[in-house]
MIGUDO-719387 format. One record per atom (N, C-alpha, C): residue in one letter; residue number from 1; atom name; z, y, x. Coordinates in steps of 0.1 Angstrom, whole numbers. Layout:
<nodes>
<residuo:A&num:NUM&atomo:CA&pz:Z&py:Y&px:X>
...
</nodes>
This chain:
<nodes>
<residuo:M&num:1&atomo:N&pz:154&py:-92&px:72>
<residuo:M&num:1&atomo:CA&pz:144&py:-86&px:65>
<residuo:M&num:1&atomo:C&pz:150&py:-75&px:56>
<residuo:K&num:2&atomo:N&pz:143&py:-64&px:55>
<residuo:K&num:2&atomo:CA&pz:148&py:-53&px:46>
<residuo:K&num:2&atomo:C&pz:145&py:-56&px:32>
<residuo:P&num:3&atomo:N&pz:154&py:-51&px:22>
<residuo:P&num:3&atomo:CA&pz:151&py:-54&px:8>
<residuo:P&num:3&atomo:C&pz:138&py:-49&px:3>
<residuo:L&num:4&atomo:N&pz:131&py:-56&px:-5>
<residuo:L&num:4&atomo:CA&pz:118&py:-52&px:-11>
<residuo:L&num:4&atomo:C&pz:119&py:-39&px:-18>
<residuo:L&num:5&atomo:N&pz:110&py:-30&px:-14>
<residuo:L&num:5&atomo:CA&pz:108&py:-17&px:-21>
<residuo:L&num:5&atomo:C&pz:121&py:-9&px:-22>
<residuo:E&num:6&atomo:N&pz:130&py:-10&px:-12>
<residuo:E&num:6&atomo:CA&pz:142&py:-2&px:-12>
<residuo:E&num:6&atomo:C&pz:142&py:9&px:-1>
<residuo:I&num:7&atomo:N&pz:130&py:10&px:5>
<residuo:I&num:7&atomo:CA&pz:130&py:20&px:16>
<residuo:I&num:7&atomo:C&pz:119&py:30&px:13>
<residuo:A&num:8&atomo:N&pz:123&py:43&px:13>
<residuo:A&num:8&atomo:CA&pz:113&py:53&px:10>
<residuo:A&num:8&atomo:C&pz:106&py:58&px:23>
<residuo:T&num:9&atomo:N&pz:111&py:54&px:34>
<residuo:T&num:9&atomo:CA&pz:104&py:57&px:47>
<residuo:T&num:9&atomo:C&pz:100&py:44&px:54>
<residuo:G&num:10&atomo:N&pz:90&py:45&px:61>
<residuo:G&num:10&atomo:CA&pz:85&py:33&px:68>
<residuo:G&num:10&atomo:C&pz:71&py:35&px:73>
<residuo:D&num:11&atomo:N&pz:65&py:24&px:76>
<residuo:D&num:11&atomo:CA&pz:51&py:24&px:81>
<residuo:D&num:11&atomo:C&pz:41&py:19&px:72>
<residuo:C&num:12&atomo:N&pz:43&py:20&px:59>
<residuo:C&num:12&atomo:CA&pz:35&py:13&px:49>
<residuo:C&num:12&atomo:C&pz:20&py:17&px:50>
<residuo:Y&num:13&atomo:N&pz:18&py:30&px:52>
<residuo:Y&num:13&atomo:CA&pz:4&py:35&px:52>
<residuo:Y&num:13&atomo:C&pz:-3&py:29&px:65>
<residuo:E&num:14&atomo:N&pz:3&py:30&px:76>
<residuo:E&num:14&atomo:CA&pz:-3&py:25&px:88>
<residuo:E&num:14&atomo:C&pz:-4&py:9&px:88>
<residuo:A&num:15&atomo:N&pz:7&py:3&px:85>
<residuo:A&num:15&atomo:CA&pz:7&py:-12&px:86>
<residuo:A&num:15&atomo:C&pz:-3&py:-18&px:76>
<residuo:N&num:16&atomo:N&pz:-4&py:-13&px:64>
<residuo:N&num:16&atomo:CA&pz:-14&py:-19&px:54>
<residuo:N&num:16&atomo:C&pz:-28&py:-14&px:57>
<residuo:G&num:17&atomo:N&pz:-29&py:-2&px:62>
<residuo:G&num:17&atomo:CA&pz:-43&py:3&px:67>
<residuo:G&num:17&atomo:C&pz:-48&py:-6&px:78>
<residuo:R&num:18&atomo:N&pz:-40&py:-9&px:87>
<residuo:R&num:18&atomo:CA&pz:-44&py:-18&px:98>
<residuo:R&num:18&atomo:C&pz:-47&py:-32&px:93>
<residuo:A&num:19&atomo:N&pz:-39&py:-37&px:83>
<residuo:A&num:19&atomo:CA&pz:-42&py:-50&px:78>
<residuo:A&num:19&atomo:C&pz:-55&py:-51&px:71>
<residuo:I&num:20&atomo:N&pz:-59&py:-41&px:63>
<residuo:I&num:20&atomo:CA&pz:-71&py:-42&px:55>
<residuo:I&num:20&atomo:C&pz:-83&py:-40&px:65>
<residuo:T&num:21&atomo:N&pz:-82&py:-32&px:75>
<residuo:T&num:21&atomo:CA&pz:-93&py:-31&px:84>
<residuo:T&num:21&atomo:C&pz:-95&py:-44&px:92>
<residuo:D&num:22&atomo:N&pz:-84&py:-50&px:96>
<residuo:D&num:22&atomo:CA&pz:-85&py:-63&px:102>
<residuo:D&num:22&atomo:C&pz:-91&py:-74&px:93>
<residuo:K&num:23&atomo:N&pz:-87&py:-74&px:81>
<residuo:K&num:23&atomo:CA&pz:-92&py:-84&px:71>
<residuo:K&num:23&atomo:C&pz:-107&py:-82&px:68>
<residuo:V&num:24&atomo:N&pz:-111&py:-69&px:66>
<residuo:V&num:24&atomo:CA&pz:-125&py:-66&px:62>
<residuo:V&num:24&atomo:C&pz:-134&py:-68&px:74>
<residuo:Y&num:25&atomo:N&pz:-130&py:-62&px:85>
<residuo:Y&num:25&atomo:CA&pz:-140&py:-61&px:96>
<residuo:Y&num:25&atomo:C&pz:-139&py:-73&px:106>
<residuo:A&num:26&atomo:N&pz:-127&py:-78&px:109>
<residuo:A&num:26&atomo:CA&pz:-126&py:-89&px:118>
<residuo:A&num:26&atomo:C&pz:-129&py:-102&px:111>
<residuo:N&num:27&atomo:N&pz:-125&py:-104&px:99>
<residuo:N&num:27&atomo:CA&pz:-127&py:-117&px:92>
<residuo:N&num:27&atomo:C&pz:-138&py:-116&px:81>
<residuo:K&num:28&atomo:N&pz:-143&py:-105&px:79>
<residuo:K&num:28&atomo:CA&pz:-154&py:-103&px:69>
<residuo:K&num:28&atomo:C&pz:-149&py:-108&px:55>
<residuo:E&num:29&atomo:N&pz:-137&py:-106&px:51>
<residuo:E&num:29&atomo:CA&pz:-132&py:-109&px:38>
<residuo:E&num:29&atomo:C&pz:-134&py:-98&px:28>
<residuo:G&num:30&atomo:N&pz:-141&py:-100&px:18>
<residuo:G&num:30&atomo:CA&pz:-143&py:-90&px:8>
<residuo:G&num:30&atomo:C&pz:-133&py:-91&px:-3>
<residuo:G&num:31&atomo:N&pz:-133&py:-81&px:-12>
<residuo:G&num:31&atomo:CA&pz:-124&py:-81&px:-24>
<residuo:G&num:31&atomo:C&pz:-110&py:-75&px:-22>
<residuo:W&num:32&atomo:N&pz:-107&py:-71&px:-9>
<residuo:W&num:32&atomo:CA&pz:-94&py:-65&px:-7>
<residuo:W&num:32&atomo:C&pz:-94&py:-50&px:-10>
<residuo:K&num:33&atomo:N&pz:-83&py:-45&px:-15>
<residuo:K&num:33&atomo:CA&pz:-82&py:-31&px:-18>
<residuo:K&num:33&atomo:C&pz:-69&py:-26&px:-12>
<residuo:L&num:34&atomo:N&pz:-70&py:-14&px:-5>
<residuo:L&num:34&atomo:CA&pz:-58&py:-7&px:-1>
<residuo:L&num:34&atomo:C&pz:-53&py:2&px:-12>
<residuo:C&num:35&atomo:N&pz:-41&py:2&px:-16>
<residuo:C&num:35&atomo:CA&pz:-36&py:9&px:-27>
<residuo:C&num:35&atomo:C&pz:-25&py:20&px:-22>
<residuo:H&num:36&atomo:N&pz:-27&py:32&px:-27>
<residuo:H&num:36&atomo:CA&pz:-17&py:42&px:-26>
<residuo:H&num:36&atomo:C&pz:-12&py:46&px:-40>
<residuo:G&num:37&atomo:N&pz:1&py:47&px:-41>
<residuo:G&num:37&atomo:CA&pz:7&py:50&px:-54>
<residuo:G&num:37&atomo:C&pz:21&py:54&px:-53>
<residuo:L&num:38&atomo:N&pz:27&py:56&px:-65>
<residuo:L&num:38&atomo:CA&pz:41&py:60&px:-66>
<residuo:L&num:38&atomo:C&pz:50&py:48&px:-70>
<residuo:A&num:39&atomo:N&pz:60&py:45&px:-62>
<residuo:A&num:39&atomo:CA&pz:70&py:35&px:-66>
<residuo:A&num:39&atomo:C&pz:83&py:42&px:-68>
<residuo:T&num:40&atomo:N&pz:93&py:35&px:-73>
<residuo:T&num:40&atomo:CA&pz:106&py:41&px:-76>
<residuo:T&num:40&atomo:C&pz:116&py:35&px:-67>
<residuo:L&num:41&atomo:N&pz:123&py:43&px:-59>
<residuo:L&num:41&atomo:CA&pz:133&py:37&px:-50>
<residuo:L&num:41&atomo:C&pz:145&py:32&px:-58>
<residuo:A&num:42&atomo:N&pz:149&py:20&px:-56>
<residuo:A&num:42&atomo:CA&pz:159&py:13&px:-63>
<residuo:A&num:42&atomo:C&pz:173&py:20&px:-61>
<residuo:T&num:43&atomo:N&pz:175&py:25&px:-49>
<residuo:T&num:43&atomo:CA&pz:189&py:31&px:-47>
<residuo:T&num:43&atomo:C&pz:191&py:44&px:-53>
<residuo:D&num:44&atomo:N&pz:181&py:52&px:-56>
<residuo:D&num:44&atomo:CA&pz:183&py:65&px:-63>
<residuo:D&num:44&atomo:C&pz:175&py:68&px:-75>
<residuo:G&num:45&atomo:N&pz:165&py:59&px:-78>
<residuo:G&num:45&atomo:CA&pz:157&py:60&px:-90>
<residuo:G&num:45&atomo:C&pz:147&py:71&px:-90>
<residuo:K&num:46&atomo:N&pz:144&py:76&px:-77>
<residuo:K&num:46&atomo:CA&pz:134&py:86&px:-76>
<residuo:K&num:46&atomo:C&pz:121&py:81&px:-70>
<residuo:P&num:47&atomo:N&pz:109&py:87&px:-74>
<residuo:P&num:47&atomo:CA&pz:96&py:82&px:-69>
<residuo:P&num:47&atomo:C&pz:94&py:86&px:-55>
<residuo:Y&num:48&atomo:N&pz:86&py:77&px:-48>
<residuo:Y&num:48&atomo:CA&pz:81&py:80&px:-35>
<residuo:Y&num:48&atomo:C&pz:67&py:74&px:-33>
<residuo:G&num:49&atomo:N&pz:60&py:79&px:-23>
<residuo:G&num:49&atomo:CA&pz:47&py:74&px:-20>
<residuo:G&num:49&atomo:C&pz:48&py:61&px:-13>
<residuo:H&num:50&atomo:N&pz:39&py:52&px:-17>
<residuo:H&num:50&atomo:CA&pz:39&py:38&px:-11>
<residuo:H&num:50&atomo:C&pz:25&py:33&px:-9>
<residuo:C&num:51&atomo:N&pz:23&py:23&px:-1>
<residuo:C&num:51&atomo:CA&pz:10&py:18&px:2>
<residuo:C&num:51&atomo:C&pz:11&py:2&px:3>
<residuo:W&num:52&atomo:N&pz:1&py:-5&px:-2>
<residuo:W&num:52&atomo:CA&pz:1&py:-19&px:-2>
<residuo:W&num:52&atomo:C&pz:-13&py:-24&px:-3>
<residuo:L&num:53&atomo:N&pz:-16&py:-37&px:-2>
<residuo:L&num:53&atomo:CA&pz:-29&py:-43&px:-4>
<residuo:L&num:53&atomo:C&pz:-29&py:-52&px:-17>
<residuo:E&num:54&atomo:N&pz:-41&py:-52&px:-23>
<residuo:E&num:54&atomo:CA&pz:-43&py:-61&px:-34>
<residuo:E&num:54&atomo:C&pz:-55&py:-69&px:-32>
<residuo:Y&num:55&atomo:N&pz:-53&py:-82&px:-35>
<residuo:Y&num:55&atomo:CA&pz:-64&py:-91&px:-34>
<residuo:Y&num:55&atomo:C&pz:-63&py:-100&px:-46>
<residuo:K&num:56&atomo:N&pz:-73&py:-99&px:-55>
<residuo:K&num:56&atomo:CA&pz:-73&py:-106&px:-68>
<residuo:K&num:56&atomo:C&pz:-61&py:-102&px:-76>
<residuo:D&num:57&atomo:N&pz:-52&py:-112&px:-79>
<residuo:D&num:57&atomo:CA&pz:-40&py:-109&px:-87>
<residuo:D&num:57&atomo:C&pz:-27&py:-109&px:-78>
<residuo:E&num:58&atomo:N&pz:-29&py:-107&px:-65>
<residuo:E&num:58&atomo:CA&pz:-18&py:-107&px:-56>
<residuo:E&num:58&atomo:C&pz:-16&py:-94&px:-49>
<residuo:V&num:59&atomo:N&pz:-4&py:-91&px:-45>
<residuo:V&num:59&atomo:CA&pz:-1&py:-80&px:-36>
<residuo:V&num:59&atomo:C&pz:4&py:-85&px:-23>
<residuo:H&num:60&atomo:N&pz:-1&py:-79&px:-13>
<residuo:H&num:60&atomo:CA&pz:3&py:-82&px:1>
<residuo:H&num:60&atomo:C&pz:8&py:-69&px:7>
<residuo:D&num:61&atomo:N&pz:20&py:-69&px:12>
<residuo:D&num:61&atomo:CA&pz:26&py:-57&px:18>
<residuo:D&num:61&atomo:C&pz:31&py:-60&px:32>
<residuo:Y&num:62&atomo:N&pz:25&py:-54&px:42>
<residuo:Y&num:62&atomo:CA&pz:28&py:-56&px:56>
<residuo:Y&num:62&atomo:C&pz:37&py:-46&px:61>
<residuo:S&num:63&atomo:N&pz:44&py:-38&px:53>
<residuo:S&num:63&atomo:CA&pz:53&py:-27&px:57>
<residuo:S&num:63&atomo:C&pz:64&py:-32&px:65>
<residuo:N&num:64&atomo:N&pz:68&py:-24&px:75>
<residuo:N&num:64&atomo:CA&pz:81&py:-26&px:83>
<residuo:N&num:64&atomo:C&pz:82&py:-40&px:89>
<residuo:G&num:65&atomo:N&pz:70&py:-45&px:94>
<residuo:G&num:65&atomo:CA&pz:71&py:-58&px:101>
<residuo:G&num:65&atomo:C&pz:71&py:-70&px:92>
<residuo:N&num:66&atomo:N&pz:70&py:-68&px:79>
<residuo:N&num:66&atomo:CA&pz:71&py:-79&px:69>
<residuo:N&num:66&atomo:C&pz:56&py:-83&px:65>
<residuo:H&num:67&atomo:N&pz:55&py:-94&px:58>
<residuo:H&num:67&atomo:CA&pz:43&py:-97&px:50>
<residuo:H&num:67&atomo:C&pz:48&py:-103&px:37>
<residuo:I&num:68&atomo:N&pz:49&py:-95&px:27>
<residuo:I&num:68&atomo:CA&pz:54&py:-99&px:14>
<residuo:I&num:68&atomo:C&pz:42&py:-102&px:6>
<residuo:T&num:69&atomo:N&pz:42&py:-113&px:-1>
<residuo:T&num:69&atomo:CA&pz:31&py:-117&px:-10>
<residuo:T&num:69&atomo:C&pz:37&py:-120&px:-23>
<residuo:L&num:70&atomo:N&pz:33&py:-113&px:-34>
<residuo:L&num:70&atomo:CA&pz:38&py:-115&px:-47>
<residuo:L&num:70&atomo:C&pz:27&py:-114&px:-57>
<residuo:P&num:71&atomo:N&pz:28&py:-119&px:-69>
<residuo:P&num:71&atomo:CA&pz:19&py:-116&px:-80>
<residuo:P&num:71&atomo:C&pz:19&py:-101&px:-83>
<residuo:K&num:72&atomo:N&pz:8&py:-95&px:-85>
<residuo:K&num:72&atomo:CA&pz:7&py:-81&px:-88>
<residuo:K&num:72&atomo:C&pz:17&py:-76&px:-99>
<residuo:I&num:73&atomo:N&pz:18&py:-84&px:-109>
<residuo:I&num:73&atomo:CA&pz:26&py:-80&px:-121>
<residuo:I&num:73&atomo:C&pz:41&py:-79&px:-116>
<residuo:V&num:74&atomo:N&pz:45&py:-88&px:-108>
<residuo:V&num:74&atomo:CA&pz:59&py:-89&px:-103>
<residuo:V&num:74&atomo:C&pz:62&py:-77&px:-93>
<residuo:Y&num:75&atomo:N&pz:52&py:-75&px:-84>
<residuo:Y&num:75&atomo:CA&pz:54&py:-64&px:-74>
<residuo:Y&num:75&atomo:C&pz:55&py:-50&px:-81>
<residuo:Y&num:76&atomo:N&pz:46&py:-48&px:-91>
<residuo:Y&num:76&atomo:CA&pz:46&py:-36&px:-99>
<residuo:Y&num:76&atomo:C&pz:60&py:-34&px:-106>
<residuo:A&num:77&atomo:N&pz:65&py:-45&px:-112>
<residuo:A&num:77&atomo:CA&pz:77&py:-44&px:-119>
<residuo:A&num:77&atomo:C&pz:89&py:-41&px:-110>
<residuo:L&num:78&atomo:N&pz:90&py:-48&px:-99>
<residuo:L&num:78&atomo:CA&pz:101&py:-46&px:-89>
<residuo:L&num:78&atomo:C&pz:101&py:-32&px:-84>
<residuo:G&num:79&atomo:N&pz:89&py:-27&px:-81>
<residuo:G&num:79&atomo:CA&pz:88&py:-13&px:-75>
<residuo:G&num:79&atomo:C&pz:87&py:-2&px:-86>
<residuo:K&num:80&atomo:N&pz:87&py:-6&px:-98>
<residuo:K&num:80&atomo:CA&pz:86&py:3&px:-109>
<residuo:K&num:80&atomo:C&pz:74&py:13&px:-106>
<residuo:I&num:81&atomo:N&pz:63&py:6&px:-103>
<residuo:I&num:81&atomo:CA&pz:51&py:14&px:-99>
<residuo:I&num:81&atomo:C&pz:43&py:19&px:-111>
<residuo:D&num:82&atomo:N&pz:40&py:31&px:-111>
<residuo:D&num:82&atomo:CA&pz:33&py:38&px:-122>
<residuo:D&num:82&atomo:C&pz:18&py:34&px:-120>
<residuo:K&num:83&atomo:N&pz:13&py:25&px:-128>
<residuo:K&num:83&atomo:CA&pz:-1&py:21&px:-127>
<residuo:K&num:83&atomo:C&pz:-11&py:32&px:-127>
<residuo:R&num:84&atomo:N&pz:-8&py:43&px:-134>
<residuo:R&num:84&atomo:CA&pz:-17&py:54&px:-135>
<residuo:R&num:84&atomo:C&pz:-18&py:62&px:-122>
<residuo:S&num:85&atomo:N&pz:-8&py:60&px:-113>
<residuo:S&num:85&atomo:CA&pz:-7&py:67&px:-100>
<residuo:S&num:85&atomo:C&pz:-15&py:60&px:-89>
<residuo:V&num:86&atomo:N&pz:-20&py:48&px:-92>
<residuo:V&num:86&atomo:CA&pz:-25&py:40&px:-81>
<residuo:V&num:86&atomo:C&pz:-40&py:44&px:-78>
<residuo:L&num:87&atomo:N&pz:-42&py:46&px:-65>
<residuo:L&num:87&atomo:CA&pz:-56&py:49&px:-60>
<residuo:L&num:87&atomo:C&pz:-59&py:37&px:-51>
<residuo:R&num:88&atomo:N&pz:-71&py:32&px:-54>
<residuo:R&num:88&atomo:CA&pz:-76&py:20&px:-46>
<residuo:R&num:88&atomo:C&pz:-88&py:23&px:-38>
<residuo:Y&num:89&atomo:N&pz:-88&py:17&px:-25>
<residuo:Y&num:89&atomo:CA&pz:-99&py:19&px:-16>
<residuo:Y&num:89&atomo:C&pz:-103&py:6&px:-10>
<residuo:N&num:90&atomo:N&pz:-116&py:4&px:-9>
<residuo:N&num:90&atomo:CA&pz:-121&py:-8&px:-2>
<residuo:N&num:90&atomo:C&pz:-121&py:-5&px:13>
<residuo:G&num:91&atomo:N&pz:-124&py:-15&px:21>
<residuo:G&num:91&atomo:CA&pz:-123&py:-14&px:35>
<residuo:G&num:91&atomo:C&pz:-132&py:-3&px:41>
<residuo:E&num:92&atomo:N&pz:-144&py:-2&px:36>
<residuo:E&num:92&atomo:CA&pz:-153&py:9&px:41>
<residuo:E&num:92&atomo:C&pz:-147&py:23&px:38>
<residuo:E&num:93&atomo:N&pz:-142&py:24&px:26>
<residuo:E&num:93&atomo:CA&pz:-136&py:37&px:22>
<residuo:E&num:93&atomo:C&pz:-124&py:40&px:31>
<residuo:V&num:94&atomo:N&pz:-116&py:30&px:34>
<residuo:V&num:94&atomo:CA&pz:-104&py:32&px:42>
<residuo:V&num:94&atomo:C&pz:-108&py:38&px:56>
<residuo:V&num:95&atomo:N&pz:-118&py:32&px:62>
<residuo:V&num:95&atomo:CA&pz:-123&py:36&px:75>
<residuo:V&num:95&atomo:C&pz:-128&py:51&px:74>
<residuo:E&num:96&atomo:N&pz:-136&py:54&px:64>
<residuo:E&num:96&atomo:CA&pz:-141&py:67&px:62>
<residuo:E&num:96&atomo:C&pz:-129&py:77&px:60>
<residuo:K&num:97&atomo:N&pz:-119&py:74&px:53>
<residuo:K&num:97&atomo:CA&pz:-108&py:83&px:51>
<residuo:K&num:97&atomo:C&pz:-100&py:85&px:64>
<residuo:I&num:98&atomo:N&pz:-98&py:74&px:71>
<residuo:I&num:98&atomo:CA&pz:-90&py:75&px:84>
<residuo:I&num:98&atomo:C&pz:-98&py:85&px:93>
<residuo:L&num:99&atomo:N&pz:-111&py:83&px:94>
<residuo:L&num:99&atomo:CA&pz:-119&py:91&px:103>
<residuo:L&num:99&atomo:C&pz:-119&py:106&px:99>
<residuo:K&num:100&atomo:N&pz:-120&py:108&px:86>
<residuo:K&num:100&atomo:CA&pz:-121&py:121&px:81>
<residuo:K&num:100&atomo:C&pz:-108&py:129&px:82>
<residuo:H&num:101&atomo:N&pz:-96&py:122&px:79>
<residuo:H&num:101&atomo:CA&pz:-83&py:129&px:79>
<residuo:H&num:101&atomo:C&pz:-75&py:127&px:92>
<residuo:Q&num:102&atomo:N&pz:-80&py:117&px:100>
<residuo:Q&num:102&atomo:CA&pz:-73&py:115&px:113>
<residuo:Q&num:102&atomo:C&pz:-58&py:110&px:111>
<residuo:H&num:103&atomo:N&pz:-56&py:103&px:100>
<residuo:H&num:103&atomo:CA&pz:-42&py:97&px:98>
<residuo:H&num:103&atomo:C&pz:-44&py:86&px:88>
<residuo:W&num:104&atomo:N&pz:-34&py:78&px:86>
<residuo:W&num:104&atomo:CA&pz:-34&py:66&px:78>
<residuo:W&num:104&atomo:C&pz:-32&py:68&px:63>
<residuo:G&num:105&atomo:N&pz:-28&py:80&px:59>
<residuo:G&num:105&atomo:CA&pz:-26&py:83&px:45>
<residuo:G&num:105&atomo:C&pz:-12&py:88&px:43>
<residuo:P&num:106&atomo:N&pz:-10&py:93&px:31>
<residuo:P&num:106&atomo:CA&pz:-19&py:93&px:19>
<residuo:P&num:106&atomo:C&pz:-30&py:104&px:21>
<residuo:W&num:107&atomo:N&pz:-41&py:102&px:14>
<residuo:W&num:107&atomo:CA&pz:-52&py:111&px:15>
<residuo:W&num:107&atomo:C&pz:-55&py:119&px:3>
<residuo:D&num:108&atomo:N&pz:-54&py:113&px:-9>
<residuo:D&num:108&atomo:CA&pz:-59&py:119&px:-21>
<residuo:D&num:108&atomo:C&pz:-47&py:123&px:-31>
<residuo:Y&num:109&atomo:N&pz:-35&py:122&px:-27>
<residuo:Y&num:109&atomo:CA&pz:-24&py:127&px:-35>
<residuo:Y&num:109&atomo:C&pz:-13&py:131&px:-26>
<residuo:D&num:110&atomo:N&pz:-3&py:139&px:-31>
<residuo:D&num:110&atomo:CA&pz:8&py:144&px:-24>
<residuo:D&num:110&atomo:C&pz:21&py:138&px:-30>
<residuo:P&num:111&atomo:N&pz:25&py:127&px:-24>
<residuo:P&num:111&atomo:CA&pz:37&py:121&px:-30>
<residuo:P&num:111&atomo:C&pz:50&py:130&px:-28>
<residuo:P&num:112&atomo:N&pz:60&py:128&px:-37>
<residuo:P&num:112&atomo:CA&pz:72&py:136&px:-36>
<residuo:P&num:112&atomo:C&pz:80&py:134&px:-23>
<residuo:R&num:113&atomo:N&pz:78&py:122&px:-17>
<residuo:R&num:113&atomo:CA&pz:85&py:119&px:-4>
<residuo:R&num:113&atomo:C&pz:79&py:107&px:1>
</nodes>
């Protein structure tokens, strides 16, 4: 398994986008949010765009073939995620954004990498 939040490239937008559409539409589970935001890469201290899921006070990250589940406060601390940068989308909004933009994201911000 790759180290948590140490990878600035990967499949986070697609993997987590697929996960929320599966959870919302296949299982009819409400309350999930797809999040886009800026994390800080541990190896160089620079920000990068990242994507994950939030459900209640937990984060679920399906990036790079993993399923990491952590308390939100821990995940944000480990990733040095700027709370002000986080954009949240419910399942219906995710589907609308994918159809409109024809990609998994990011949609409403331009991350530095």
